[in-house]
N, C-alpha and C positions, 0 to 999 in steps of 0.2 A: 557136666556129664560128657564124656567123649563118645564120638560116633565111630563105629568100626570102619576100617578101610574097605572101600569097594573092592570087589574081586580083581579088577584090572590093576589096582594099585598094589595088591599083594603080589601079582605076577611081575610088576615092574620092580618091586623090591627084591624078588627072587633073581631077576635078571641082573640087577645091580650087584647083588651079593656074588653071583656066579662070575660076573666080569671082574670083580675085585679078586676073587680066588684065582682066576686064570692069570691075572696080572702078577699076583704074588708068586705063582708057580713058575712064571717065565722070568721073574726078576733075577738079576745077578748073572753069573757066568753059566748060562744054560747052553749046553752043546746041542745043536740041532743036527742030528744025524740023518734025518729024513725031511728035507725041505718041502717035499710034496705034501707030507702030512700036515706040516705047519701051514702051508698055503691053503690046503683044504679047510683046515680049522678056521683060518682067517676069513676065507670066503664065506663059510657057513655062518660065522659070527656076524659078518657085515650084512649078509642077506637078512638075518633075523633082526638086526638093528634097523635096516631099511624098512622092514615091515612094521616094526614098532613105531618108528617115526611117522610113517604114513598114517597109522591108526591115531597117533596123537594129533596129527594135523586135522584129521577128520573130527576128532573130539573137540578141537578148538572152535570148529564151526558152530557148535552149540553154545559157545561162550559169548556169542554176540559180536559186537563191533567195538572199536575203540583203539586207542594207540597201544595199549598194553597187549591186547589180543593180536593186533597186526604185527607188533614186534615179535611176539611168540611165533606166529606163522612164518615170518621171514627167517627167524633163527632155525626153526625146524626144517624149512626148505633148504637152508644152507647145510644143515647136518645131513639131510637126506642125500644131497649131491655129493658130499664128502664120503659118506658110507658107500654110495654106489661106485664112486671112483676107486675106492679101496677094494671093493669086491671085484671090479673089473681088473685091477692090477694083480690081485691074487689069482684070478682065472688065467691071466697071461703067464704068471709065474708057473702055474700048474702045467700049462702048455709047454713051457720051456723045459720043465723037468721031465716030460714024457719024450721029448725029442732026443 
């Protein structure tokens, strides 16, 4: 007997599906006529990703200790740093577009 997905897992799957749809929409020879809009979309996406990663990091605290849990925490911390750097770069790009 299978158990239903917890609500947070359903949201994660929705986020995953949305990310794949966005990637498909941007795939190929997409002409970006408004770089500011793309930068704003990138920034908003990475901020949402950062928040999700931080929540996942909090959730791993309940998983206890051990090498697998520690590896997951380190991986999530690395992903959080990357997402934050991407959001900051998008913010700088937005600033350049306004100048």
